PDB file of the backbone (N, CA, C, O) and the ligand in Angstrom, with CONECT records:
HET     ZN  A 101       1
ATOM      1  N   MET A   1      93.324  40.305-105.292  1.00  0.00           N
ATOM      2  CA  MET A   1      93.288  40.093-106.751  1.00  0.00           C
ATOM      3  C   MET A   1      91.917  39.607-107.161  1.00  0.00           C
ATOM      4  O   MET A   1      91.356  38.689-106.563  1.00  0.00           O
ATOM      5  N   LEU A   2      91.394  40.236-108.186  1.00  0.00           N
ATOM      6  CA  LEU A   2      90.096  39.836-108.709  1.00  0.00           C
ATOM      7  C   LEU A   2      90.206  38.561-109.525  1.00  0.00           C
ATOM      8  O   LEU A   2      91.231  38.303-110.157  1.00  0.00           O
ATOM      9  N   GLU A   3      89.173  37.786-109.510  1.00  0.00           N
ATOM     10  CA  GLU A   3      89.113  36.605-110.356  1.00  0.00           C
ATOM     11  C   GLU A   3      88.003  36.789-111.373  1.00  0.00           C
ATOM     12  O   GLU A   3      86.826  36.579-111.081  1.00  0.00           O
ATOM     13  N   LEU A   4      88.395  37.181-112.558  1.00  0.00           N
ATOM     14  CA  LEU A   4      87.409  37.364-113.620  1.00  0.00           C
ATOM     15  C   LEU A   4      87.767  36.461-114.789  1.00  0.00           C
ATOM     16  O   LEU A   4      88.947  36.246-115.067  1.00  0.00           O
ATOM     17  N   PRO A   5      86.778  35.937-115.467  1.00  0.00           N
ATOM     18  CA  PRO A   5      87.074  35.072-116.611  1.00  0.00           C
ATOM     19  C   PRO A   5      87.668  35.867-117.749  1.00  0.00           C
ATOM     20  O   PRO A   5      87.310  37.028-117.943  1.00  0.00           O
ATOM     21  N   GLY A   6      88.550  35.280-118.489  1.00  0.00           N
ATOM     22  CA  GLY A   6      89.149  36.015-119.583  1.00  0.00           C
ATOM     23  C   GLY A   6      89.595  35.105-120.691  1.00  0.00           C
ATOM     24  O   GLY A   6      89.007  35.110-121.772  1.00  0.00           O
ATOM     25  N   GLY A   7      90.621  34.327-120.448  1.00  0.00           N
ATOM     26  CA  GLY A   7      91.138  33.459-121.479  1.00  0.00           C
ATOM     27  C   GLY A   7      92.100  34.173-122.396  1.00  0.00           C
ATOM     28  O   GLY A   7      92.399  33.679-123.483  1.00  0.00           O
ATOM     29  N   ILE A   8      92.603  35.355-121.971  1.00  0.00           N
ATOM     30  CA  ILE A   8      93.625  36.039-122.756  1.00  0.00           C
ATOM     31  C   ILE A   8      94.971  35.449-122.353  1.00  0.00           C
ATOM     32  O   ILE A   8      95.509  35.760-121.291  1.00  0.00           O
ATOM     33  N   VAL A   9      95.501  34.599-123.214  1.00  0.00           N
ATOM     34  CA  VAL A   9      96.659  33.792-122.831  1.00  0.00           C
ATOM     35  C   VAL A   9      97.705  33.819-123.938  1.00  0.00           C
ATOM     36  O   VAL A   9      97.406  34.163-125.081  1.00  0.00           O
ATOM     37  N   THR A  10      98.909  33.461-123.591  1.00  0.00           N
ATOM     38  CA  THR A  10      99.976  33.348-124.581  1.00  0.00           C
ATOM     39  C   THR A  10     100.616  31.981-124.452  1.00  0.00           C
ATOM     40  O   THR A  10     100.523  31.344-123.403  1.00  0.00           O
ATOM     41  N   GLY A  11     101.264  31.530-125.508  1.00  0.00           N
ATOM     42  CA  GLY A  11     101.943  30.247-125.464  1.00  0.00           C
ATOM     43  C   GLY A  11     101.004  29.096-125.758  1.00  0.00           C
ATOM     44  O   GLY A  11      99.831  29.310-126.063  1.00  0.00           O
ATOM     45  N   GLY A  12     101.504  27.891-125.670  1.00  0.00           N
ATOM     46  CA  GLY A  12     100.731  26.715-126.048  1.00  0.00           C
ATOM     47  C   GLY A  12      99.800  26.234-124.962  1.00  0.00           C
ATOM     48  O   GLY A  12      98.821  25.540-125.239  1.00  0.00           O
ATOM     49  N   THR A  13     100.100  26.599-123.719  1.00  0.00           N
ATOM     50  CA  THR A  13      99.234  26.205-122.610  1.00  0.00           C
ATOM     51  C   THR A  13      98.992  27.417-121.730  1.00  0.00           C
ATOM     52  O   THR A  13      99.687  28.427-121.846  1.00  0.00           O
ATOM     53  N   PHE A  14      98.007  27.316-120.851  1.00  0.00           N
ATOM     54  CA  PHE A  14      97.783  28.382-119.889  1.00  0.00           C
ATOM     55  C   PHE A  14      97.456  27.766-118.534  1.00  0.00           C
ATOM     56  O   PHE A  14      97.009  26.622-118.447  1.00  0.00           O
ATOM     57  N   THR A  15      97.684  28.540-117.488  1.00  0.00           N
ATOM     58  CA  THR A  15      97.378  28.102-116.133  1.00  0.00           C
ATOM     59  C   THR A  15      96.144  28.838-115.649  1.00  0.00           C
ATOM     60  O   THR A  15      96.090  30.067-115.685  1.00  0.00           O
ATOM     61  N   CYS A  16      95.154  28.084-115.198  1.00  0.00           N
ATOM     62  CA  CYS A  16      93.927  28.687-114.697  1.00  0.00           C
ATOM     63  C   CYS A  16      94.205  29.373-113.361  1.00  0.00           C
ATOM     64  O   CYS A  16      94.794  28.779-112.459  1.00  0.00           O
ATOM     65  N   ASP A  17      93.773  30.636-113.245  1.00  0.00           N
ATOM     66  CA  ASP A  17      93.998  31.390-112.007  1.00  0.00           C
ATOM     67  C   ASP A  17      93.096  30.919-110.875  1.00  0.00           C
ATOM     68  O   ASP A  17      93.368  31.208-109.710  1.00  0.00           O
ATOM     69  N   LEU A  18      92.043  30.207-111.195  1.00  0.00           N
ATOM     70  CA  LEU A  18      91.107  29.783-110.159  1.00  0.00           C
ATOM     71  C   LEU A  18      91.446  28.405-109.611  1.00  0.00           C
ATOM     72  O   LEU A  18      91.600  28.240-108.400  1.00  0.00           O
ATOM     73  N   CYS A  19      91.565  27.407-110.495  1.00  0.00           N
ATOM     74  CA  CYS A  19      91.819  26.047-110.013  1.00  0.00           C
ATOM     75  C   CYS A  19      93.296  25.673-110.100  1.00  0.00           C
ATOM     76  O   CYS A  19      93.700  24.638-109.572  1.00  0.00           O
ATOM     77  N   GLY A  20      94.114  26.509-110.765  1.00  0.00           N
ATOM     78  CA  GLY A  20      95.546  26.252-110.818  1.00  0.00           C
ATOM     79  C   GLY A  20      95.951  25.179-111.816  1.00  0.00           C
ATOM     80  O   GLY A  20      97.127  24.825-111.899  1.00  0.00           O
ATOM     81  N   GLY A  21      94.990  24.657-112.576  1.00  0.00           N
ATOM     82  CA  GLY A  21      95.298  23.624-113.555  1.00  0.00           C
ATOM     83  C   GLY A  21      95.966  24.207-114.790  1.00  0.00           C
ATOM     84  O   GLY A  21      95.813  25.391-115.091  1.00  0.00           O
ATOM     85  N   THR A  22      96.703  23.371-115.499  1.00  0.00           N
ATOM     86  CA  THR A  22      97.326  23.782-116.758  1.00  0.00           C
ATOM     87  C   THR A  22      96.572  23.152-117.916  1.00  0.00           C
ATOM     88  O   THR A  22      96.312  21.949-117.918  1.00  0.00           O
ATOM     89  N   PHE A  23      96.220  23.972-118.905  1.00  0.00           N
ATOM     90  CA  PHE A  23      95.383  23.507-120.001  1.00  0.00           C
ATOM     91  C   PHE A  23      95.972  23.942-121.336  1.00  0.00           C
ATOM     92  O   PHE A  23      96.614  24.989-121.418  1.00  0.00           O
ATOM     93  N   PRO A  24      95.759  23.142-122.387  1.00  0.00           N
ATOM     94  CA  PRO A  24      96.139  23.599-123.725  1.00  0.00           C
ATOM     95  C   PRO A  24      95.221  24.729-124.147  1.00  0.00           C
ATOM     96  O   PRO A  24      94.044  24.758-123.788  1.00  0.00           O
ATOM     97  N   LYS A  25      95.771  25.659-124.912  1.00  0.00           N
ATOM     98  CA  LYS A  25      94.927  26.752-125.394  1.00  0.00           C
ATOM     99  C   LYS A  25      93.915  26.221-126.391  1.00  0.00           C
ATOM    100  O   LYS A  25      94.265  25.507-127.331  1.00  0.00           O
ATOM    101  N   GLY A  26      92.664  26.576-126.177  1.00  0.00           N
ATOM    102  CA  GLY A  26      91.620  26.110-127.066  1.00  0.00           C
ATOM    103  C   GLY A  26      91.278  27.106-128.148  1.00  0.00           C
ATOM    104  O   GLY A  26      90.520  26.795-129.068  1.00  0.00           O
ATOM    105  N   TRP A  27      91.830  28.304-128.048  1.00  0.00           N
ATOM    106  CA  TRP A  27      91.538  29.335-129.046  1.00  0.00           C
ATOM    107  C   TRP A  27      92.700  30.305-129.107  1.00  0.00           C
ATOM    108  O   TRP A  27      93.572  30.310-128.238  1.00  0.00           O
ATOM    109  N   SER A  28      92.700  31.122-130.141  1.00  0.00           N
ATOM    110  CA  SER A  28      93.790  32.077-130.309  1.00  0.00           C
ATOM    111  C   SER A  28      93.603  33.263-129.354  1.00  0.00           C
ATOM    112  O   SER A  28      92.520  33.484-128.813  1.00  0.00           O
ATOM    113  N   ASP A  29      94.681  34.011-129.168  1.00  0.00           N
ATOM    114  CA  ASP A  29      94.600  35.212-128.340  1.00  0.00           C
ATOM    115  C   ASP A  29      93.565  36.187-128.896  1.00  0.00           C
ATOM    116  O   ASP A  29      92.849  36.844-128.139  1.00  0.00           O
ATOM    117  N   GLU A  30      93.492  36.275-130.234  1.00  0.00           N
ATOM    118  CA  GLU A  30      92.555  37.208-130.861  1.00  0.00           C
ATOM    119  C   GLU A  30      91.113  36.803-130.548  1.00  0.00           C
ATOM    120  O   GLU A  30      90.289  37.646-130.191  1.00  0.00           O
ATOM    121  N   GLU A  31      90.814  35.511-130.683  1.00  0.00           N
ATOM    122  CA  GLU A  31      89.477  35.025-130.381  1.00  0.00           C
ATOM    123  C   GLU A  31      89.145  35.251-128.908  1.00  0.00           C
ATOM    124  O   GLU A  31      88.045  35.687-128.566  1.00  0.00           O
ATOM    125  N   ALA A  32      90.113  34.949-128.042  1.00  0.00           N
ATOM    126  CA  ALA A  32      89.895  35.121-126.603  1.00  0.00           C
ATOM    127  C   ALA A  32      89.637  36.584-126.272  1.00  0.00           C
ATOM    128  O   ALA A  32      88.744  36.903-125.487  1.00  0.00           O
ATOM    129  N   ALA A  33      90.426  37.470-126.877  1.00  0.00           N
ATOM    130  CA  ALA A  33      90.269  38.902-126.613  1.00  0.00           C
ATOM    131  C   ALA A  33      88.916  39.389-127.107  1.00  0.00           C
ATOM    132  O   ALA A  33      88.258  40.188-126.440  1.00  0.00           O
ATOM    133  N   ALA A  34      88.497  38.907-128.279  1.00  0.00           N
ATOM    134  CA  ALA A  34      87.208  39.320-128.834  1.00  0.00           C
ATOM    135  C   ALA A  34      86.070  38.859-127.932  1.00  0.00           C
ATOM    136  O   ALA A  34      85.128  39.607-127.673  1.00  0.00           O
ATOM    137  N   GLU A  35      86.166  37.629-127.460  1.00  0.00           N
ATOM    138  CA  GLU A  35      85.138  37.096-126.573  1.00  0.00           C
ATOM    139  C   GLU A  35      85.086  37.905-125.281  1.00  0.00           C
ATOM    140  O   GLU A  35      84.005  38.266-124.815  1.00  0.00           O
ATOM    141  N   ALA A  36      86.245  38.187-124.704  1.00  0.00           N
ATOM    142  CA  ALA A  36      86.296  38.922-123.441  1.00  0.00           C
ATOM    143  C   ALA A  36      85.760  40.341-123.619  1.00  0.00           C
ATOM    144  O   ALA A  36      85.067  40.855-122.742  1.00  0.00           O
ATOM    145  N   GLU A  37      86.076  40.978-124.749  1.00  0.00           N
ATOM    146  CA  GLU A  37      85.610  42.341-124.978  1.00  0.00           C
ATOM    147  C   GLU A  37      84.097  42.414-125.064  1.00  0.00           C
ATOM    148  O   GLU A  37      83.496  43.432-124.719  1.00  0.00           O
ATOM    149  N   GLY A  38      83.479  41.326-125.528  1.00  0.00           N
ATOM    150  CA  GLY A  38      82.030  41.303-125.604  1.00  0.00           C
ATOM    151  C   GLY A  38      81.367  41.161-124.247  1.00  0.00           C
ATOM    152  O   GLY A  38      80.185  41.467-124.089  1.00  0.00           O
ATOM    153  N   LEU A  39      82.129  40.698-123.269  1.00  0.00           N
ATOM    154  CA  LEU A  39      81.556  40.381-121.966  1.00  0.00           C
ATOM    155  C   LEU A  39      81.888  41.402-120.894  1.00  0.00           C
ATOM    156  O   LEU A  39      81.139  41.560-119.930  1.00  0.00           O
ATOM    157  N   PHE A  40      83.022  42.107-121.059  1.00  0.00           N
ATOM    158  CA  PHE A  40      83.501  42.936-119.965  1.00  0.00           C
ATOM    159  C   PHE A  40      83.848  44.335-120.423  1.00  0.00           C
ATOM    160  O   PHE A  40      84.203  44.562-121.580  1.00  0.00           O
ATOM    161  N   SER A  41      83.739  45.278-119.484  1.00  0.00           N
ATOM    162  CA  SER A  41      84.139  46.650-119.754  1.00  0.00           C
ATOM    163  C   SER A  41      85.665  46.712-119.795  1.00  0.00           C
ATOM    164  O   SER A  41      86.331  45.800-119.304  1.00  0.00           O
ATOM    165  N   PRO A  42      86.235  47.788-120.381  1.00  0.00           N
ATOM    166  CA  PRO A  42      87.701  47.907-120.459  1.00  0.00           C
ATOM    167  C   PRO A  42      88.375  47.773-119.101  1.00  0.00           C
ATOM    168  O   PRO A  42      89.410  47.116-118.994  1.00  0.00           O
ATOM    169  N   ALA A  43      87.810  48.383-118.060  1.00  0.00           N
ATOM    170  CA  ALA A  43      88.430  48.299-116.733  1.00  0.00           C
ATOM    171  C   ALA A  43      88.371  46.872-116.206  1.00  0.00           C
ATOM    172  O   ALA A  43      89.301  46.398-115.555  1.00  0.00           O
ATOM    173  N   GLU A  44      87.272  46.201-116.495  1.00  0.00           N
ATOM    174  CA  GLU A  44      87.163  44.809-116.058  1.00  0.00           C
ATOM    175  C   GLU A  44      88.187  43.944-116.775  1.00  0.00           C
ATOM    176  O   GLU A  44      88.762  43.025-116.191  1.00  0.00           O
ATOM    177  N   LEU A  45      88.408  44.249-118.052  1.00  0.00           N
ATOM    178  CA  LEU A  45      89.399  43.486-118.811  1.00  0.00           C
ATOM    179  C   LEU A  45      90.787  43.650-118.218  1.00  0.00           C
ATOM    180  O   LEU A  45      91.574  42.704-118.203  1.00  0.00           O
ATOM    181  N   GLU A  46      91.095  44.861-117.722  1.00  0.00           N
ATOM    182  CA  GLU A  46      92.412  45.088-117.114  1.00  0.00           C
ATOM    183  C   GLU A  46      92.593  44.208-115.892  1.00  0.00           C
ATOM    184  O   GLU A  46      93.710  43.808-115.564  1.00  0.00           O
ATOM    185  N   ALA A  47      91.489  43.908-115.218  1.00  0.00           N
ATOM    186  CA  ALA A  47      91.553  43.117-113.989  1.00  0.00           C
ATOM    187  C   ALA A  47      91.348  41.629-114.270  1.00  0.00           C
ATOM    188  O   ALA A  47      91.276  40.814-113.350  1.00  0.00           O
ATOM    189  N   THR A  48      91.255  41.293-115.548  1.00  0.00           N
ATOM    190  CA  THR A  48      90.900  39.925-115.910  1.00  0.00           C
ATOM    191  C   THR A  48      92.016  38.935-115.604  1.00  0.00           C
ATOM    192  O   THR A  48      93.193  39.184-115.864  1.00  0.00           O
ATOM    193  N   SER A  49      91.613  37.831-115.057  1.00  0.00           N
ATOM    194  CA  SER A  49      92.514  36.716-114.851  1.00  0.00           C
ATOM    195  C   SER A  49      92.214  35.657-115.906  1.00  0.00           C
ATOM    196  O   SER A  49      91.149  35.654-116.524  1.00  0.00           O
ATOM    197  N   VAL A  50      93.160  34.774-116.094  1.00  0.00           N
ATOM    198  CA  VAL A  50      92.967  33.670-117.035  1.00  0.00           C
ATOM    199  C   VAL A  50      92.348  32.491-116.298  1.00  0.00           C
ATOM    200  O   VAL A  50      92.892  32.010-115.303  1.00  0.00           O
ATOM    201  N   VAL A  51      91.221  32.038-116.789  1.00  0.00           N
ATOM    202  CA  VAL A  51      90.569  30.891-116.161  1.00  0.00           C
ATOM    203  C   VAL A  51      90.219  29.852-117.228  1.00  0.00           C
ATOM    204  O   VAL A  51      90.076  30.183-118.405  1.00  0.00           O
ATOM    205  N   CYS A  52      90.082  28.600-116.807  1.00  0.00           N
ATOM    206  CA  CYS A  52      89.740  27.527-117.728  1.00  0.00           C
ATOM    207  C   CYS A  52      88.237  27.535-118.023  1.00  0.00           C
ATOM    208  O   CYS A  52      87.470  28.238-117.365  1.00  0.00           O
ATOM    209  N   ASP A  53      87.834  26.753-119.010  1.00  0.00           N
ATOM    210  CA  ASP A  53      86.426  26.724-119.404  1.00  0.00           C
ATOM    211  C   ASP A  53      85.511  26.343-118.245  1.00  0.00           C
ATOM    212  O   ASP A  53      84.452  26.941-118.054  1.00  0.00           O
ATOM    213  N   ASP A  54      85.933  25.339-117.470  1.00  0.00           N
ATOM    214  CA  ASP A  54      85.100  24.886-116.356  1.00  0.00           C
ATOM    215  C   ASP A  54      84.884  26.002-115.340  1.00  0.00           C
ATOM    216  O   ASP A  54      83.760  26.248-114.902  1.00  0.00           O
ATOM    217  N   CYS A  55      85.972  26.673-114.971  1.00  0.00           N
ATOM    218  CA  CYS A  55      85.863  27.756-113.996  1.00  0.00           C
ATOM    219  C   CYS A  55      85.060  28.918-114.593  1.00  0.00           C
ATOM    220  O   CYS A  55      84.269  29.560-113.903  1.00  0.00           O
ATOM    221  N   PHE A  56      85.278  29.176-115.889  1.00  0.00           N
ATOM    222  CA  PHE A  56      84.535  30.238-116.568  1.00  0.00           C
ATOM    223  C   PHE A  56      83.033  29.991-116.439  1.00  0.00           C
ATOM    224  O   PHE A  56      82.271  30.884-116.069  1.00  0.00           O
ATOM    225  N   ARG A  57      82.627  28.762-116.751  1.00  0.00           N
ATOM    226  CA  ARG A  57      81.198  28.426-116.665  1.00  0.00           C
ATOM    227  C   ARG A  57      80.700  28.517-115.228  1.00  0.00           C
ATOM    228  O   ARG A  57      79.544  28.857-114.977  1.00  0.00           O
ATOM    229  N   ARG A  58      81.601  28.204-114.280  1.00  0.00           N
ATOM    230  CA  ARG A  58      81.211  28.217-112.877  1.00  0.00           C
ATOM    231  C   ARG A  58      81.013  29.647-112.378  1.00  0.00           C
ATOM    232  O   ARG A  58      80.104  29.901-111.587  1.00  0.00           O
ATOM    233  N   ILE A  59      81.854  30.585-112.829  1.00  0.00           N
ATOM    234  CA  ILE A  59      81.773  31.930-112.250  1.00  0.00           C
ATOM    235  C   ILE A  59      80.866  32.870-113.040  1.00  0.00           C
ATOM    236  O   ILE A  59      80.431  33.892-112.509  1.00  0.00           O
ATOM    237  N   MET A  60      80.568  32.538-114.319  1.00  0.00           N
ATOM    238  CA  MET A  60      79.709  33.462-115.082  1.00  0.00           C
ATOM    239  C   MET A  60      78.371  33.737-114.402  1.00  0.00           C
ATOM    240  O   MET A  60      77.942  34.890-114.362  1.00  0.00           O
ATOM    241  N   PRO A  61      77.692  32.710-113.862  1.00  0.00           N
ATOM    242  CA  PRO A  61      76.417  33.007-113.173  1.00  0.00           C
ATOM    243  C   PRO A  61      76.611  33.898-111.952  1.00  0.00           C
ATOM    244  O   PRO A  61      75.662  34.522-111.477  1.00  0.00           O
ATOM    245  N   GLU A  62      77.858  33.958-111.438  1.00  0.00           N
ATOM    246  CA  GLU A  62      78.146  34.774-110.256  1.00  0.00           C
ATOM    247  C   GLU A  62      78.438  36.230-110.622  1.00  0.00           C
ATOM    248  O   GLU A  62      78.526  37.085-109.741  1.00  0.00           O
ATOM    249  N   MET A  63      78.588  36.515-111.918  1.00  0.00           N
ATOM    250  CA  MET A  63      79.039  37.853-112.307  1.00  0.00           C
ATOM    251  C   MET A  63      78.131  38.982-111.826  1.00  0.00           C
ATOM    252  O   MET A  63      78.637  39.994-111.342  1.00  0.00           O
ATOM    253  N   PRO A  64      76.798  38.848-111.942  1.00  0.00           N
ATOM    254  CA  PRO A  64      75.955  39.953-111.456  1.00  0.00           C
ATOM    255  C   PRO A  64      76.182  40.229-109.971  1.00  0.00           C
ATOM    256  O   PRO A  64      76.244  41.383-109.547  1.00  0.00           O
ATOM    257  N   ARG A  65      76.307  39.146-109.179  1.00  0.00           N
ATOM    258  CA  ARG A  65      76.536  39.315-107.745  1.00  0.00           C
ATOM    259  C   ARG A  65      77.922  39.910-107.498  1.00  0.00           C
ATOM    260  O   ARG A  65      78.086  40.804-106.668  1.00  0.00           O
ATOM    261  N   LEU A  66      78.925  39.397-108.237  1.00  0.00           N
ATOM    262  CA  LEU A  66      80.289  39.902-108.087  1.00  0.00           C
ATOM    263  C   LEU A  66      80.354  41.385-108.432  1.00  0.00           C
ATOM    264  O   LEU A  66      80.992  42.171-107.731  1.00  0.00           O
ATOM    265  N   ARG A  67      79.676  41.761-109.536  1.00  0.00           N
ATOM    266  CA  ARG A  67      79.682  43.171-109.936  1.00  0.00           C
ATOM    267  C   ARG A  67      79.023  44.036-108.866  1.00  0.00           C
ATOM    268  O   ARG A  67      79.488  45.138-108.578  1.00  0.00           O
ATOM    269  N   ALA A  68      77.940  43.531-108.279  1.00  0.00           N
ATOM    270  CA  ALA A  68      77.246  44.277-107.232  1.00  0.00           C
ATOM    271  C   ALA A  68      78.155  44.461-106.015  1.00  0.00           C
ATOM    272  O   ALA A  68      78.203  45.538-105.421  1.00  0.00           O
ATOM    273  N   GLU A  69      78.875  43.393-105.653  1.00  0.00           N
ATOM    274  CA  GLU A  69      79.801  43.473-104.513  1.00  0.00           C
ATOM    275  C   GLU A  69      80.902  44.481-104.784  1.00  0.00           C
ATOM    276  O   GLU A  69      81.254  45.278-103.914  1.00  0.00           O
ATOM    277  N   LEU A  70      81.447  44.443-105.998  1.00  0.00           N
ATOM    278  CA  LEU A  70      82.516  45.370-106.363  1.00  0.00           C
ATOM    279  C   LEU A  70      82.006  46.800-106.347  1.00  0.00           C
ATOM    280  O   LEU A  70      82.717  47.716-105.933  1.00  0.00           O
ATOM    281  N   ALA A  71      80.758  46.991-106.804  1.00  0.00           N
ATOM    282  CA  ALA A  71      80.186  48.335-106.840  1.00  0.00           C
ATOM    283  C   ALA A  71      80.063  48.901-105.432  1.00  0.00           C
ATOM    284  O   ALA A  71      80.351  50.078-105.214  1.00  0.00           O
ATOM    285  N   SER A  72      79.634  48.071-104.461  1.00  0.00           N
ATOM    286  CA  SER A  72      79.521  48.594-103.098  1.00  0.00           C
ATOM    287  C   SER A  72      80.893  48.782-102.463  1.00  0.00           C
ATOM    288  O   SER A  72      81.083  49.699-101.663  1.00  0.00           O
ATOM    289  N   ALA A  73      81.853  47.923-102.810  1.00  0.00           N
ATOM    290  CA  ALA A  73      83.212  48.098-102.295  1.00  0.00           C
ATOM    291  C   ALA A  73      83.821  49.388-102.834  1.00  0.00           C
ATOM    292  O   ALA A  73      84.513  50.107-102.114  1.00  0.00           O
ATOM    293  N   ALA A  74      83.553  49.674-104.117  1.00  0.00           N
ATOM    294  CA  ALA A  74      84.053  50.914-104.725  1.00  0.00           C
ATOM    295  C   ALA A  74      83.437  52.124-104.036  1.00  0.00           C
ATOM    296  O   ALA A  74      84.124  53.102-103.744  1.00  0.00           O
ATOM    297  N   GLU A  75      82.124  52.046-103.778  1.00  0.00           N
ATOM    298  CA  GLU A  75      81.429  53.144-103.113  1.00  0.00           C
ATOM    299  C   GLU A  75      82.017  53.383-101.724  1.00  0.00           C
ATOM    300  O   GLU A  75      82.195  54.526-101.301  1.00  0.00           O
ATOM    301  N   ALA A  76      82.321  52.275-101.013  1.00  0.00           N
ATOM    302  CA  ALA A  76      82.888  52.384 -99.665  1.00  0.00           C
ATOM    303  C   ALA A  76      84.249  53.072 -99.686  1.00  0.00           C
ATOM    304  O   ALA A  76      84.616  53.758 -98.733  1.00  0.00           O
ATOM    305  N   GLU A  77      84.996  52.887-100.771  1.00  0.00           N
ATOM    306  CA  GLU A  77      86.311  53.521-100.882  1.00  0.00           C
ATOM    307  C   GLU A  77      86.226  54.890-101.529  1.00  0.00           C
ATOM    308  O   GLU A  77      87.231  55.592-101.641  1.00  0.00           O
ATOM    309  N   GLY A  78      85.022  55.275-101.958  1.00  0.00           N
ATOM    310  CA  GLY A  78      84.839  56.587-102.544  1.00  0.00           C
ATOM    311  C   GLY A  78      85.425  56.734-103.937  1.00  0.00           C
ATOM    312  O   GLY A  78      85.770  57.840-104.353  1.00  0.00           O
ATOM    313  N   VAL A  79      85.541  55.623-104.663  1.00  0.00           N
ATOM    314  CA  VAL A  79      86.037  55.696-106.037  1.00  0.00           C
ATOM    315  C   VAL A  79      84.969  55.126-106.970  1.00  0.00           C
ATOM    316  O   VAL A  79      84.034  54.460-106.529  1.00  0.00           O
ATOM    317  N   SER A  80      85.123  55.397-108.254  1.00  0.00           N
ATOM    318  CA  SER A  80      84.185  54.851-109.227  1.00  0.00           C
ATOM    319  C   SER A  80      84.430  53.359-109.402  1.00  0.00           C
ATOM    320  O   SER A  80      85.483  52.839-109.035  1.00  0.00           O
ATOM    321  N   PHE A  81      83.441  52.683-109.968  1.00  0.00           N
ATOM    322  CA  PHE A  81      83.542  51.250-110.223  1.00  0.00           C
ATOM    323  C   PHE A  81      84.774  50.935-111.068  1.00  0.00           C
ATOM    324  O   PHE A  81      85.527  50.006-110.774  1.00  0.00           O
ATOM    325  N   GLU A  82      84.965  51.736-112.134  1.00  0.00           N
ATOM    326  CA  GLU A  82      86.096  51.507-113.039  1.00  0.00           C
ATOM    327  C   GLU A  82      87.426  51.744-112.324  1.00  0.00           C
ATOM    328  O   GLU A  82      88.369  50.969-112.486  1.00  0.00           O
ATOM    329  N   GLU A  83      87.497  52.812-111.537  1.00  0.00           N
ATOM    330  CA  GLU A  83      88.720  53.098-110.781  1.00  0.00           C
ATOM    331  C   GLU A  83      89.025  51.967-109.812  1.00  0.00           C
ATOM    332  O   GLU A  83      90.174  51.555-109.652  1.00  0.00           O
ATOM    333  N   PHE A  84      87.973  51.476-109.171  1.00  0.00           N
ATOM    334  CA  PHE A  84      88.156  50.429-108.185  1.00  0.00           C
ATOM    335  C   PHE A  84      88.734  49.175-108.832  1.00  0.00           C
ATOM    336  O   PHE A  84      89.627  48.537-108.273  1.00  0.00           O
ATOM    337  N   LEU A  85      88.226  48.825-110.004  1.00  0.00           N
ATOM    338  CA  LEU A  85      88.746  47.647-110.703  1.00  0.00           C
ATOM    339  C   LEU A  85      90.218  47.824-111.032  1.00  0.00           C
ATOM    340  O   LEU A  85      91.006  46.887-110.903  1.00  0.00           O
ATOM    341  N   ARG A  86      90.588  49.020-111.454  1.00  0.00           N
ATOM    342  CA  ARG A  86      91.995  49.256-111.802  1.00  0.00           C
ATOM    343  C   ARG A  86      92.856  49.134-110.559  1.00  0.00           C
ATOM    344  O   ARG A  86      93.948  48.568-110.609  1.00  0.00           O
ATOM    345  N   LEU A  87      92.363  49.670-109.428  1.00  0.00           N
ATOM    346  CA  LEU A  87      93.103  49.549-108.172  1.00  0.00           C
ATOM    347  C   LEU A  87      93.255  48.074-107.795  1.00  0.00           C
ATOM    348  O   LEU A  87      94.340  47.627-107.423  1.00  0.00           O
ATOM    349  N   GLU A  88      92.167  47.336-107.895  1.00  0.00           N
ATOM    350  CA  GLU A  88      92.185  45.913-107.534  1.00  0.00           C
ATOM    351  C   GLU A  88      93.164  45.140-108.411  1.00  0.00           C
ATOM    352  O   GLU A  88      93.854  44.239-107.935  1.00  0.00           O
ATOM    353  N   ALA A  89      93.219  45.490-109.672  1.00  0.00           N
ATOM    354  CA  ALA A  89      94.086  44.772-110.612  1.00  0.00           C
ATOM    355  C   ALA A  89      95.549  44.937-110.228  1.00  0.00           C
ATOM    356  O   ALA A  89      96.381  44.088-110.544  1.00  0.00           O
ATOM    357  N   ARG A  90      95.858  46.039-109.541  1.00  0.00           N
ATOM    358  CA  ARG A  90      97.261  46.272-109.172  1.00  0.00           C
ATOM    359  C   ARG A  90      97.597  45.688-107.817  1.00  0.00           C
ATOM    360  O   ARG A  90      98.772  45.629-107.455  1.00  0.00           O
ATOM    361  N   ARG A  91      96.593  45.249-107.045  1.00  0.00           N
ATOM    362  CA  ARG A  91      96.865  44.713-105.719  1.00  0.00           C
ATOM    363  C   ARG A  91      97.482  43.327-105.772  1.00  0.00           C
ATOM    364  O   ARG A  91      97.770  42.740-104.729  1.00  0.00           O
TER     365      ARG A  91
HETATM  366 ZN    ZN A 101      89.992  26.353-113.646  1.00  0.00          ZN2+
END
């Protein structure tokens, strides 16, 4: 399972997929979706996990490296980057 920042959540609280903590929602689903759409491609959004602000800030600097790793993993499996993300999201 991929760990990508997102914040697309429902209900009054959400559970961070990275640290496992439970947090009150700091923004609406619409705001979260808009923010995520600005940062990620559609395939990446499908693979998005919900993470808290702290984890989000921690992993954002890692995104270029993570994307590079995913790109080589996709190449190794002979699928496109987008296809690979969709496959990963279902694992
Ligand atoms: Zn967290």
